[in-house]
Structures are given as C-alpha cells and as structure tokens.
N, C-alpha and C positions, 0 to 999 in steps of 0.2 A: 517340440520335444526333442530331446537329444537321442541318439542312438548309442549302442554299447560302445563303439569305437570313439564317439565323441566324449562320452564320460571318461574313458581311459586317457584321452588327450588332455582334457581339462584337469584330471587329477595329477596327471604327470607333469604338465607344464603351466598350470595356473597360478595366479596369485591368490593367497589365502587371507581371508579376514575372519577373525575369531571374535565371538561375542558370548554372552551368557547363554542364549538359547539356540543360536545357530552358528555354523561355520559355513562361510560362502566362498566359493572358489570361482574365479573368473579367468577366461582366456579369450583372446582376440579370435574371432571366427572368420573374418574376411568376408563377411556377408553385411547386407544393409540392415538386417534385422538382428534383434536379440533373441537368444533361445534359452530356455529354462530347462533344467533338470533338477530333481530333488531326490534326496534319500530320507525316509522317515521309517526306521527300522523297528522290529517288535521290541528291542531293547529300550526304545523311547517310551512305549507303553504297550502292554499286551492286548489293550482294547483297540479294535479296529476303529471305532467311533472316534476315539481320541486322535488316532493317526490320521484319520481322514479330515478332522477338523483342522490340524496343522497343515495338511497338504493344501486345503482350501485357502488358508490364509497366505501361504506361500504363493499360490497361483493368483489370488486377487491383488496382492501387494506387487507382484511382478507385472501384472496386467497394467496397473496404473503408472508404472515408471518404466515400461520397456522402451519408450522413446528416449529416456535419459541414457539407457544402456545400449544403444545401437552398436552392432558390430561386436557383441560379446556373448560368448556362451557362459551362463551362470549355473552352477550346481550348488544348491542349498542343502546342507546336512543338518538335520535337526538333532540338538542334544537332549539328553534325558529331561533337563529342567524345562524344556518347552511343553511337556505334558501337563504340568501343573499350573500353568498361567492362563489369564484371560486373553480374549482377543485384542484388545487395545495394547496390551503389553507386547504380544507377538508382533502387532502391526508396527509399533514404534521401534522395535528392535530391528526388523526388516527395513524399515525407512532409513535407519541409521547406517545399515550396511549398504544400501543403494547409494546414499550420499557420499560415503567414504570411497566407494568404488568409482563413482563417476568423477570425483576429485582426484583420485590417484591415476586413473587410466587415461583420462583426457587431459 
C-alpha cells in the first residue's frame, strides 16, 4: 500500500487513464514490484458495504495483474457510477485499465 507522500507523488506526476467507473493514475516507482492505492469516497456511496465491495474488487483485480504492472505505483479512484454496477462489470473495467497501462508504459 502507498503512503501519503506516495499518493501525492502519483497525483502530481502520474499518467491518467479515465473510464466510466474508475480513474487510474500510474507513476513509475523505481521498485521491482507494483504498488496499489485507491480512493473510494463517501460521495461514491454513503453505504460502507458498497464502498468496501468496490475496494475488494480493486484489490483482487490488482492482485491478479500486478506482475504485468511491475515497477508502477497505481492509484485507482472510484467514480460515482461504480456503486451501481455488478462485480463482472467492475472487473472488466479494471482489466481494461490494466491492459491500457501496460501497453502505454512498457
């Protein structure tokens, strides 16, 4: 997981990828591993159960693709539309982001 300074660095210097449900910001970290941070605010949903479901989906998708994203810090920001969709839709959206990122960065 990222620290506060890491979030600030990624937000300031990272490449942004926008989608319907997520905005993903990536920045090279100089390490051999990929690191994940995410933002799922109360504006996305006032219900904690919904926010936690979105966070679980982000973590699981990243876990499956982190070898593809080596050397990157990734911050995933959930958009309001993410609260109203099912798991497969969120998963496919994140998969699309990971593919675009790996194609553009490497």
